C-alpha positions in Angstrom: -160.2 5.8 88.1 -159.7 9.5 87.5 -156.5 10.8 85.8 -156.8 14.3 87.1 -153.6 14.5 89.2 -153.2 18.0 90.6 -149.5 17.2 91.0 -148.9 16.2 87.3 -146.1 18.6 86.5 -146.0 17.4 82.8 -149.0 19.6 82.1 -147.8 22.7 83.9 -146.3 24.3 80.8 -148.9 23.2 78.3 -150.7 26.4 78.5 -147.5 28.6 78.9 -147.0 30.9 76.0 -143.9 33.1 76.2 -145.2 35.6 73.7 -148.3 36.2 75.7 -146.2 36.8 78.9 -144.0 39.2 76.9 -147.1 41.0 75.6 -148.6 41.3 79.2 -145.3 42.6 80.6 -145.0 45.2 77.7 -148.5 46.4 78.2 -148.0 46.5 82.1 -144.8 48.5 81.8 -145.9 50.4 78.6 -142.5 50.0 77.0 -143.8 51.3 73.8 -144.4 54.7 75.3 -140.9 54.8 76.7 -138.5 56.6 74.4 -135.2 54.9 75.0 -133.4 57.3 72.4 -134.5 60.4 74.4 -133.4 58.7 77.6 -130.0 58.0 76.0 -129.7 61.6 74.7 -130.4 63.0 78.1 -127.6 61.0 79.7 -125.1 61.4 76.9 -122.0 63.2 78.1 -123.3 63.3 81.6 -123.1 59.8 82.8 -119.5 58.8 83.5 -119.3 55.1 82.8 -115.6 55.0 83.5 -116.3 56.3 87.0 -118.8 53.6 87.6 -116.4 51.0 86.3 -113.6 52.2 88.5 -115.9 52.2 91.5 -117.0 48.6 90.8 -113.3 47.7 90.5 -112.6 49.1 93.9 -115.6 47.2 95.3 -114.3 44.0 93.7 -110.7 44.7 95.1 -112.2 45.2 98.5 -114.1 41.9 98.3 -110.9 40.1 97.3 -108.9 41.8 100.1 -111.5 40.9 102.8 -111.7 37.4 101.6 -107.9 37.2 101.9 -108.0 38.7 105.3 -110.6 36.2 106.4 -108.7 33.3 104.9 -105.4 34.4 106.5 -107.1 35.0 109.9 -108.8 31.7 109.7 -105.5 29.9 109.1 -103.9 31.6 112.1 -106.9 30.8 114.3 -106.8 27.1 113.3 -103.1 26.9 113.9 -103.5 28.5 117.4 -106.3 26.1 118.1 -104.1 23.2 117.1 -101.4 24.5 119.4 -103.8 24.8 122.3 -105.1 21.3 121.7 -101.6 19.9 121.6 -100.7 21.7 124.8 -103.9 20.5 126.5 -103.0 16.9 125.6 -99.5 17.3 127.1 -101.0 18.9 130.3 -103.6 16.1 130.5 -100.9 13.4 130.3 -98.9 15.2 133.0 -102.0 15.5 135.1 -102.6 11.7 134.8 -99.1 11.0 135.8 -99.3 13.3 138.8 -102.5 11.7 139.9 -101.0 8.2 139.5 -98.1 9.2 141.7 -100.2 10.6 144.4 -99.8 8.8 147.8 -103.0 8.8 149.7 -106.6 9.1 148.4 -106.8 12.6 150.2 -103.7 13.7 148.4 -105.1 12.5 145.0 -108.4 14.2 145.6 -106.6 17.4 146.5 -104.5 17.2 143.5 -107.5 16.4 141.2 -109.3 19.6 142.4 -106.1 21.6 141.8 -105.9 20.1 138.3 -109.5 20.7 137.5 -109.0 24.4 138.6 -106.1 24.8 136.3 -107.8 23.2 133.4 -110.8 25.4 133.9 -108.7 28.6 134.0 -106.7 27.5 130.9 -109.8 26.7 128.9 -111.2 30.1 129.9 -108.0 31.9 128.9 -107.9 29.9 125.6 -111.5 30.7 124.6 -110.9 34.4 125.4 -107.9 34.4 123.2 -109.7 32.7 120.4 -112.7 35.1 120.8 -110.4 38.2 120.7 -108.6 36.9 117.5 -111.9 36.5 115.8 -113.2 39.8 117.0 -110.0 41.5 115.7 -110.5 40.0 112.3 -114.2 41.0 112.2 -113.3 44.5 113.2 -110.6 44.9 110.5 -113.0 43.6 107.8 -115.8 45.8 109.1 -113.6 48.8 109.0 -112.5 48.2 105.5 -116.1 47.7 104.3 -117.4 50.7 106.1 -114.6 52.9 104.6 -115.4 51.6 101.1 -119.1 52.1 101.6 -118.6 55.7 102.5 -116.3 56.2 99.4 -118.8 54.4 97.2 -121.7 56.6 98.4 -119.6 59.7 97.7 -118.8 58.4 94.2 -122.5 57.7 93.6 -123.4 61.2 94.8 -120.8 62.7 92.4 -122.2 60.7 89.5 -125.7 61.9 90.3 -124.5 65.5 90.5 -122.9 65.3 87.1 -126.2 64.0 85.6 -128.3 66.9 87.0 
């Protein structure tokens, strides 16, 4: 029986040599020819690392703010859905009682159609309300991110202008 299993992962790294990989990468990118000191000297005094740090802090603050907005909105949305469910259960109980107290079968059928119509309209109104709440949150977050993106691009442009 042959022991040549093509799926034997124990042998995958037998021929792996990190130093050869490093040599290959270095020769590919020719890092020896790249003079890092000259690169650093070119940027010295021109590249404002404090501005980059401040920009990234603003980005992080935006991330935290949008996460908080999303969490707050999700909480409000879930609370509203719970209220809607509670109200729907109350209305269903009332509807069952109304149907049970109906006199004739024709009266019960008429009442049932009326209740179905009311339930449909209420469900439609509730889904519209939930949709609008979610859309409002999305628009608020999108507006904040768009504004920060514009600011960030302006900051980046200013940084590049200072280098040149």
